[in-house]
N, C-alpha and C positions, 0 to 999 in steps of 0.2 A: 429471642436469643440468637446471636450471630455465631455460627460455627465455622471453624477452620478445620479442614481435614488435611493431615500430613502423614508422612512416613513415621512409624514408631521409632523411637530412639531408646537407647539403653537406659537413659534417665527416666523413661516412662514406666519402667518395670513396677515401681511402687504403686503408681496410679492404676496400672492394669490389674495388678493383684487385688487392689482395693475394690475394683469393680467386679472382678471375676469371683473372688472367694464368697461374697454374699450370695451371688447367683448359685454357686455350687451348694452352699449351706442351705439354701431354700429347699433344695431337693426336688424341685418340680420343673425346672426350666432346661436342664441340660443332663446329659448322660455322664458328665464328669462327676466323680463322687469323692474326690480328694482335693483338698485345698492346695494352693501353690504358695511357695515362699518367694520372696523378692529375688533371692539368689537363683532359684530355679528358673524364674521368668527371665532374668538377665542371661542365663546360659542359653535359654531358648532363643532369645533375640540375637545373641552372638552367633548362633549356629543356624539361623533362619536361612532357608535356601535362596540362592541368588535369583531364581525365577519367581520366588514368592513375593507376595505383597502383604504388608502389615501396616494398616492405617489406624490412626487414632483420630477421634473427633474431639476437638478442643473448643471450649467456650472462649471466644475471643476476649470477652470482658475481663475474665479473671485467670485465663490460662489453664483451667481445670480440664483434665481429660474426662469425657463423659461416656465414651464408648470406644470400642475397637473392633476391627474386622481383619481377619487373616485369611489369606488365600495361599494354598500350597499346591505344588504339582500333585496330581492324583497318584502317579506312580513314576518311579525313576528307574525301574529295572528294564524298561523297554521304551522306545520312542513312539510306540503305537498310541500312547495316551498323552503325548506332549501338549495336545490342545485342550486337555481337561484339567480343571482345578477344583480343589476341595475348599469350601468356604465355611467360615465360622463367624458369627456376629454376636456381639455382647454389648449391651447398653446398661449403664448404671441403673439400678432398680428405681431410683428416685427421679430419673430423667426420661422415662419411657413416654412415648407419644409427644415428643417435643422436636421431632425431625432429625434426631441423631442418626438413626438407622438409614433414613433416606439420604442424608449427606454422605454417609459411608458407602452405601451402594453406588451412588453416582460416581464417586471418586474411584472406587475399586473397579467398577466396570470399565471405566476409561483406561485405567492402568493395566487391567487384564488384557484388553484388546491390544494395547501397545506391546505387551509381552507375548503376544501370539496365542492367548487363550481364546477358544471358541465356545467352550461349554463349561459351566460351573455346576457343581452338585454338592449336596449335603444331606444330612439326616436331621429331622426335627422330631422331638418326642411327640407321639400321638396325643398325649395328654396336655400338650401346650398349644392350644389353638391360636393364641395371640401371636406366637412366633411364626406359626405356619401362615397366618394371615399376612404378616409383614413380608415374608418371602414371596407369597403369591402376588401381593401388590407390586412387587418389584420384578415381576416377569417370570418367576419360577412356576413350574408345573409339577404336579404330583406324578411320579412314576409308579409308585407302588408302596406297599407296606411290608416292612421287615418285622414279622411277628415275633414276640418274645425276644427281641433283639438285644435289649439291655436288661441286666439283672441288678437292681438297685435295692439295697436293704432287704434282700430276700424276695423281692417282688419283680416280676417280669414287666417290662415296658415295651410296647410296640414303638417302632420308629418309622416315620413317613419319609420315604426317599423322594427327593425333589431335584429338579435340574432346571437350568436356564441356558438358552443359547444366546450368545452375545451378538 
């Protein structure tokens, strides 16, 4: 499969929600616990920060969006963290292990360097070893564990804190 990674567009909102909501509904891959509407995703895309990066991976053959990755500034209340971004990666459940995440990481890392980011960080659910393995494969390192960090369906979930220096 040949992938093209490009900036997300407003018209990608439907495809993004179609990828994101089944991941949320599965209840095991993310700390997000509420599905999104196309309208909410469109609003998010419209208000996305100028220093942010929002990429989609598209199958060149049919134009279908197969995954997305967003990077936002860690904090905007001080310039002390201008070099740090917070990353999220989501791949269609039917398209895992097909190079989608790798293509997204490659493009996002390049764009992040151009925008002055030096460090990226995120959280991965401790009960999602596949996601952790993907991040570690792409240069992230474990910083620690936030115990009982998320409470989903009445149960606590630890989250692994990871970071990557560009």
